N, C-alpha and C positions, 0 to 999 in steps of 0.2 A: 582548425576549419579553415579553409581556402575561400575566399571573396566568391568563387564559382560555385561552391556548395551551398552558401548562403543564400543565392540568388533564388533557388529553388524553392527556399521559405518564404522569402518575400514576394515570389510570384504565385503561392499558393499550388507548387507542385502536387499531384496527385500522389507520388511517391516519395516525398519528402522526408516521410518518417519508414521508409522500406531500408533500414540500417540494421544491421546484427545488432547494435546497442538497442533500437528501439524494442527488440523483439526479445529482450531478454527477462522480461518480466509478464511474458505472454502464457507462462505456465498457469498462472493465477486466472486466466481468463476461463468463466464457465457459469455454471449454475450450481450451486454449492449446500448442502447440509453441513452445518457448523455445530461440531459437538465439544464439550469440555472433555479434559483427561479421563473423567470416569464413566463418559459416554452419553451425558446428559445434554439434551439438545439446547444448544443457546440462542440460534436462530437460523437462518437462510441468507445467504449473499448470491446477487447474481452480478458477475463481473464479465462486461463487455468490451470489445474495441467499438470507438467511435471517431468521428473526425480524420476520415482517411488512415484510420488504425494507427494515428497520433495519440491518442488519450485511452486509458485502461478506466473504466469508468464503474464505480462498485455501487451497487444500492443492498446495504445492510438492512433486514430487518430482523429485530431480536425479539426473542419469544417473551420479553416484558412488554406487555401490553402497552401501546402509545410510542415506543422508545425505536428509531431508525435512523439512519446516516448514511450520507453520499460521501464518496471520496473521488476526486480526479487524480490520478496518476500520469506523469509523462517525464520522457526522457529529455531533458533540456541540453540540446547539442550545443550551446554557448559555454555552458558551465561542464558539460561533461559529468553530470548529476541527474540523479532521479528526483523529481519533487512528487509530493502526494498534498492536496489540499482535502482536509476532512471537515465535514460541518455535519452535527446531528440534531435532532430533534429539540434541544436544548439551547440550542443556538452556540455552542461551544466548538469555534473553530480551532484546527491545529496545523500548522504548516511543516510537516516535515521534509529534509533532503538527506539521500543517500547513494549508495551505490549498489552495483550486483558483485557479491563477492562468489567467483566460478568456482573455488575449491569447496566451499558451502553449498554451490545451490542454492544461494539466498539475496534477496535484496533487503539490504538493512538500511533503514531511515533512522535518523535522529531530529530533534528538536527540543528546544528551552522555552517553557512554559512556565506561566505563576499558578499557584493552587489559590484556593481560596481564603488562606490567610496571607498572601502577599509573596510567598516563598517561591524561589525558584526550584524548578523540576526539570530534570533531566529525563526525555523521553527517548527509549530505543524501541523501535518497531520493526521486528523481523518476518519475513515472509520464508519459508524452507521449503523448496520442493521435493518431498519426499518420495513421489513418485507422479505419473500422470494423472492420477485420480486421488492425490492425496498432499494436501498442502496444509504445514503447520504455521500459523499467526501467533507470535509470542510479542506482547508488549510490557515492557518493563519500563520502571519509573525509580529514579535517584532524587534523595532531597538532600544529600552528603557529598554533592560535586562528585558522584560517581565511584565512593567508595563501597557503596553497598546498592544492591538492587534488589526492588521487589517485581514481582511478577502481578500485574493487574489485569491481564487477559492473556489467556494459553487458548485458542481456538484450533481447534482440529477440522478442517474443510475437506470433506467428502464429497466428491462429483457426483450429482445425482445421475440415475441410471434415465436413459431417454426411452 
């Protein structure tokens, strides 16, 4: 990234985030019903562009009463990576970093966290664009340095009808 292109960010340009990289994850923007693989409703998610289309903001509401979460997703032009900052009603934050895979039509994040036993956990969070009205989010975890993975969330996002 050149100095001149960075000036737009520093000066608050209204089109600073109007690049192809910033638009890679727009397929997730929408109002969604989220089901598991068997068709049981897991919750709803409203995903919108905010801050001059620089941030993809998720509002997750689980079907489990009292549980919700929010995420801020953004493309970082300084690192050429996508970042997600997640926080839920349990106060548990996770910070992911990743990239868009054009062949898979997926945004794939990773993060390392600790579990309640203090053990390192590798996290892989993938968003697959299946169609304009369907996104599959798969969250996997490994506690053995990536040798084996366990799916902890398999959400099938179906766009709500207007």
